[in-house]
C-alpha positions, -999 to +999 in steps of 0.1 A: +815-726-073+805-748-052+784-722-035+767-716-066+755-749-075+745-756-036+726-720-037+709-734-074+700-770-051+685-752-025+667-728-049+657-760-069+645-786-035+631-749-018+611-745-055+605-788-049+586-785-015+562-753-021+550-770-052+549-803-038+517-789-020+495-770-049+464-799-060+462-807-026+423-807-023+402-815+010+400-805+047+436-792+059+425-810+093+417-848+103+378-847+105+359-857+138+343-895+143+305-876+141+321-864+110+330-889+104+304-917+103+287-885+088+305-883+044+303-922+055+268-925+055+266-903+020 
């Protein structure tokens, strides 16, 4: 019974972590100083 509860808990935690990334927008890197200056001028 305990192992089943642990399994369900791990599956739920894993699902929340995966779903936490949904909806994140923007570049997947930190912009360099040059690109950051261009973005501020717009």
